[in-house]
C-alpha positions as CSV (number, residue, x, y, z in Angstrom):
1,M,230.9,-83.6,42.2
2,S,228.5,-83.8,45.1
3,I,227.8,-80.7,47.1
4,I,225.8,-79.9,50.2
5,R,222.3,-78.4,49.6
6,S,220.0,-77.1,52.3
7,Q,216.7,-78.8,51.7
8,I,213.3,-77.9,53.1
9,I,211.8,-81.0,54.8
10,G,209.1,-79.3,56.8
11,C,206.8,-76.3,56.6
12,G,204.3,-74.8,59.1
13,A,202.4,-71.6,60.1
14,Y,200.3,-70.1,62.8
15,L,197.9,-67.2,62.9
16,P,196.3,-65.6,65.9
17,E,192.6,-66.3,66.3
18,T,191.4,-62.7,66.3
19,I,190.5,-61.3,62.9
20,L,190.4,-57.5,62.4
21,T,188.4,-56.6,59.2
22,N,188.5,-53.4,57.3
23,H,185.0,-52.7,58.4
24,E,186.0,-53.0,62.0
25,L,189.0,-50.7,61.4
26,A,186.8,-48.1,59.9
27,K,185.1,-47.7,63.3
28,R,188.5,-46.8,64.8
29,V,190.1,-44.5,62.2
30,D,189.0,-42.4,59.2
31,T,189.0,-45.1,56.5
32,S,186.8,-47.6,54.7
33,D,186.9,-51.1,53.3
34,E,186.9,-49.7,49.8
35,W,189.8,-47.3,50.5
36,I,191.9,-50.0,52.0
37,V,191.2,-52.7,49.4
38,E,191.8,-50.3,46.4
39,R,195.2,-49.1,47.7
40,T,196.5,-52.3,49.3
41,G,194.4,-55.3,48.5
42,I,194.1,-56.1,52.2
43,R,190.6,-57.2,53.5
44,E,191.5,-58.5,57.0
45,R,194.5,-59.2,59.3
46,R,195.1,-61.3,62.4
47,I,195.8,-59.6,65.7
48,A,197.5,-61.2,68.7
49,K,195.4,-61.2,71.8
50,S,196.6,-59.6,75.1
51,G,199.4,-61.6,76.6
52,E,200.0,-63.4,73.3
53,M,203.6,-62.7,72.4
54,T,205.8,-63.2,69.3
55,S,207.5,-66.2,70.9
56,H,204.0,-67.9,71.4
57,L,203.3,-67.5,67.6
58,A,206.8,-68.7,66.8
59,V,206.5,-71.8,68.9
60,K,203.1,-72.8,67.2
61,A,204.6,-72.4,63.7
62,A,207.8,-74.3,64.8
63,Q,205.7,-77.2,66.1
64,A,203.8,-77.3,62.9
65,A,207.0,-77.3,60.8
66,L,208.6,-80.0,63.0
67,A,205.5,-82.2,62.7
68,D,205.5,-81.8,58.9
69,A,209.2,-82.8,58.9
70,K,208.4,-85.7,61.3
71,L,211.1,-84.6,63.6
72,T,211.4,-83.6,67.3
73,A,213.4,-80.7,68.7
74,A,216.1,-83.2,69.6
75,A,217.1,-83.3,65.9
76,L,217.8,-79.6,65.7
77,D,221.3,-78.1,65.7
78,L,220.2,-74.4,65.3
79,I,217.2,-72.2,65.5
80,V,217.1,-68.8,63.7
81,V,214.2,-66.5,64.3
82,A,213.5,-63.5,62.1
83,T,211.6,-60.8,64.0
84,T,211.5,-57.1,64.6
85,T,209.0,-57.5,67.5
86,P,210.8,-59.5,70.2
87,D,209.0,-60.3,73.5
88,E,211.8,-58.4,75.3
89,T,214.9,-56.4,74.3
90,F,216.7,-59.5,75.4
91,P,217.0,-62.5,75.4
92,S,216.2,-63.5,71.9
93,V,212.8,-65.0,70.8
94,A,214.8,-67.9,69.4
95,T,216.0,-68.9,72.9
96,R,212.5,-68.8,74.2
97,V,211.4,-71.0,71.4
98,Q,214.3,-73.3,72.1
99,A,213.3,-73.6,75.8
100,V,209.6,-74.4,75.0
101,L,210.5,-77.0,72.3
102,G,212.9,-78.7,74.7
103,M,216.0,-78.3,72.5
104,T,219.0,-78.7,74.9
105,R,221.9,-78.5,72.5
106,G,223.2,-76.3,69.6
107,A,222.4,-72.6,69.4
108,A,219.5,-70.2,68.9
109,F,219.5,-66.6,67.9
110,D,217.4,-63.8,66.2
111,V,218.0,-62.0,62.9
112,Q,216.6,-58.5,62.5
113,A,216.1,-57.3,58.9
114,V,212.4,-56.2,59.3
115,C,210.3,-57.5,56.4
116,S,213.3,-59.1,54.7
117,G,214.1,-61.0,57.9
118,F,213.0,-64.4,56.8
119,V,215.1,-64.3,53.6
120,Y,218.0,-63.2,55.7
121,A,217.4,-66.0,58.2
122,V,217.2,-68.6,55.4
123,A,220.5,-67.3,54.0
124,T,222.1,-67.5,57.4
125,A,220.8,-71.1,58.0
126,D,221.9,-72.1,54.5
127,N,225.5,-70.9,55.2
128,F,225.6,-72.8,58.5
129,I,224.6,-75.9,56.7
130,K,226.9,-75.5,53.7
131,A,229.8,-74.8,56.1
132,G,229.1,-78.1,58.0
133,A,228.4,-76.2,61.2
134,A,224.8,-77.5,61.4
135,K,222.8,-80.3,59.8
136,T,219.2,-79.5,60.7
137,V,218.0,-75.9,61.2
138,L,214.6,-74.5,62.2
139,V,214.0,-71.1,60.5
140,I,211.1,-69.0,61.8
141,G,209.6,-65.7,60.8
142,A,207.4,-64.3,63.6
143,E,205.9,-60.9,64.3
144,T,203.4,-59.0,66.4
145,M,203.4,-55.9,64.3
146,S,200.2,-54.7,65.9
147,R,202.3,-53.7,69.0
148,L,204.2,-51.1,66.9
149,L,201.2,-49.4,65.3
150,D,199.8,-45.9,65.9
151,W,196.1,-46.7,65.6
152,T,195.3,-43.1,64.7
153,D,197.5,-43.2,61.6
154,R,195.4,-44.7,58.8
155,G,198.4,-44.7,56.5
156,T,200.1,-47.5,58.5
157,C,197.6,-49.1,61.0
158,V,195.5,-50.6,58.1
159,L,198.6,-52.4,56.6
160,F,199.9,-54.7,59.3
161,G,199.0,-57.9,61.1
162,D,200.5,-60.7,63.3
163,G,201.5,-64.2,62.5
164,A,204.3,-66.7,62.2
165,G,205.7,-69.2,59.7
166,A,208.5,-71.7,59.8
167,I,210.6,-74.2,57.8
168,V,212.9,-77.0,58.7
169,L,216.1,-77.1,56.6
170,R,218.3,-80.2,56.5
171,A,221.6,-80.9,54.8
172,G,221.3,-83.0,51.7
173,E,223.3,-83.7,48.6
174,G,223.3,-82.1,45.2
175,E,225.3,-82.1,42.0
176,G,225.8,-78.3,41.9
177,T,223.3,-77.7,39.2
178,S,219.9,-75.9,39.1
179,A,218.3,-79.3,39.0
180,D,219.3,-79.9,42.6
181,T,216.7,-80.1,45.3
182,G,217.2,-77.4,48.0
183,I,218.4,-73.8,48.1
184,L,220.2,-72.8,44.9
185,N,221.3,-69.4,46.0
186,C,220.5,-66.4,48.2
187,E,221.0,-62.7,47.4
188,L,221.0,-60.1,50.2
189,Y,221.2,-56.3,50.1
190,S,220.8,-53.2,52.2
191,D,221.1,-49.5,52.0
192,G,221.1,-47.6,55.3
193,R,220.8,-44.2,53.6
194,L,217.0,-44.9,53.2
195,H,216.3,-45.1,56.9
196,D,213.8,-42.3,57.0
197,L,211.5,-43.9,54.5
198,L,210.5,-46.7,56.9
199,Y,211.4,-46.9,60.6
200,V,210.1,-47.1,64.1
201,D,210.5,-43.8,66.1
202,G,211.6,-45.4,69.3
203,G,214.0,-47.9,70.9
204,P,216.1,-48.7,74.1
205,S,219.0,-46.5,73.1
206,S,217.1,-43.5,71.8
207,T,213.8,-43.0,73.5
208,Q,213.7,-45.9,75.9
209,T,210.2,-46.7,74.5
210,T,208.9,-49.1,71.8
211,G,207.9,-46.3,69.5
212,Y,205.6,-46.4,66.5
213,L,206.1,-47.4,62.9
214,R,206.5,-44.5,60.4
215,M,206.5,-44.8,56.7
216,Q,206.6,-42.7,53.5
217,G,204.4,-45.0,51.4
218,R,205.0,-43.7,47.9
219,D,208.8,-43.8,48.2
220,V,208.7,-47.2,49.7
221,F,206.5,-48.5,46.8
222,K,209.0,-47.3,44.3
223,H,212.0,-48.8,46.0
224,A,210.2,-52.1,46.7
225,V,209.4,-52.7,43.0
226,N,212.9,-51.7,41.7
227,N,214.9,-53.5,44.5
228,T,212.9,-56.8,44.5
229,C,213.0,-57.0,40.7
230,T,216.8,-56.6,40.7
231,A,217.1,-59.2,43.5
232,I,214.9,-61.7,41.6
233,E,216.8,-61.2,38.3
234,T,220.2,-61.6,40.0
235,S,219.1,-64.7,41.9
236,A,217.8,-66.4,38.7
237,R,220.9,-65.4,36.7
238,N,223.3,-66.6,39.3
239,A,221.4,-69.9,39.6
240,G,221.6,-70.4,35.9
241,V,217.8,-70.3,35.3
242,A,215.5,-68.0,33.4
243,I,212.8,-66.1,35.3
244,S,210.3,-67.9,33.0
245,D,211.5,-71.2,34.5
246,I,210.5,-70.2,38.0
247,D,207.2,-71.9,38.9
248,W,206.3,-69.8,41.9
249,I,207.3,-66.4,43.3
250,V,206.5,-66.2,47.0
251,P,206.9,-62.5,47.8
252,H,206.8,-60.4,51.0
253,Q,203.1,-59.4,51.3
254,A,203.3,-55.7,51.7
255,N,200.8,-54.3,49.1
256,Q,199.0,-56.1,46.3
257,R,199.9,-53.2,43.9
258,I,203.6,-53.9,44.6
259,L,203.0,-57.5,43.7
260,D,201.1,-56.7,40.6
261,T,203.7,-54.1,39.4
262,T,206.7,-56.3,40.2
263,A,205.1,-59.2,38.2
264,K,204.3,-57.0,35.3
265,K,207.9,-55.6,35.2
266,L,209.3,-59.2,35.2
267,H,206.7,-60.4,32.7
268,V,205.5,-63.0,35.2
269,P,201.8,-64.0,35.2
270,M,200.1,-63.2,38.5
271,A,198.9,-66.8,38.5
272,R,202.5,-67.7,39.4
273,V,202.7,-65.2,42.3
274,V,201.5,-66.4,45.7
275,S,199.4,-63.7,47.4
276,T,197.9,-63.9,50.9
277,I,197.8,-60.2,51.6
278,A,194.0,-60.1,51.5
279,Q,193.8,-62.4,54.5
280,H,197.0,-61.7,56.3
281,G,198.0,-58.1,55.6
282,N,201.7,-57.2,56.1
283,T,203.1,-59.5,58.7
284,S,206.7,-58.3,58.1
285,A,209.2,-61.2,58.6
286,A,206.3,-63.7,58.9
287,S,204.8,-62.9,55.5
288,V,207.0,-65.0,53.3
289,P,206.8,-68.2,55.3
290,L,203.1,-67.7,55.9
291,A,202.6,-67.4,52.1
292,L,204.9,-70.3,51.5
293,A,203.0,-72.5,54.0
294,T,199.7,-71.6,52.4
295,A,200.8,-72.5,48.9
296,V,202.3,-75.8,50.1
297,A,199.2,-76.7,52.1
298,D,196.8,-76.1,49.2
299,G,199.0,-78.1,46.8
300,R,200.2,-75.3,44.5
301,I,203.8,-75.9,45.3
302,K,204.9,-79.4,44.4
303,K,208.0,-81.5,44.5
304,G,210.5,-80.3,41.8
305,D,209.0,-76.8,41.5
306,L,211.4,-73.8,41.3
307,V,210.4,-71.4,44.1
308,L,211.6,-67.8,44.5
309,L,211.3,-66.1,47.9
310,E,211.8,-62.4,48.0
311,A,211.2,-59.4,50.3
312,M,212.1,-55.8,51.1
313,G,211.9,-54.1,54.5
314,G,213.0,-51.1,56.5
315,G,216.7,-50.3,56.7
316,F,216.4,-50.6,53.7
317,T,217.0,-54.4,53.4
318,W,216.0,-56.7,50.6
319,G,216.9,-60.0,49.1
320,A,215.8,-63.2,47.3
321,A,216.3,-66.9,47.8
322,L,215.8,-69.4,45.0
323,L,215.2,-73.1,45.7
324,R,213.9,-76.2,44.2
325,W,211.1,-77.9,46.3
């Protein structure tokens, strides 16, 4: 029996021009290149210049994804943007992207699940497509995390960067098996009891300010490994595949040690885990699509490959999406 599958037909990314290295950071805060690399694996990150907003990054990534798909905005039914750093409290970044691209029909909205946002956005778009409510959907993860950082806090300011990545999903046909091209399944989770481990200490309804990112790193590390491993195992099991069958794991780029520990726990060789953290840092909802775009562009991810996207972020939120390229 034929079923609808959401298939990726375009992929794109954008990084701001300004590079902030560990050595440059060491001039601002009590840290060093050696300290940062040893604890995180990060060597540099991109920082949006003054006046460069999340929507600007999102538009660049969207244009690259549409070009890769050989489509114009006229083909889109829906735009879903994952971000925790919108240009304004409202309207959504997605509507700003819609306007710039010239999309005059359908709908556009944001999804906020912090670092898990792109996986949540993919699941949202997939459900729209499977329900027949949309045929072609632009999904973007875009962040200017540098705007949320306390640059005197070396425990957080060294971790994050800015960027955007995007994919174009289009309805296609499948047979309902794991051999199908497209998204095979999505697994989403959250646990609001863990709020205090990773949050921003401001907002319109509380302090009327943007606030700064606050994190309890050791506790976040533990939950990140356990939660993402569970999500990956569940996604593979529900799709009817073994973890050993997955060609590429494209994780949220939070910390290289998290990636190493997760791979070890799952008995997955690091050669099959896409890591861009050394160059990008943690770009929150943008990290998964940026890593995906990198692995597609350099030829690692090929047609027919099984690809697992996974992430965990503040809230806590976490999830996985398994697809065949």
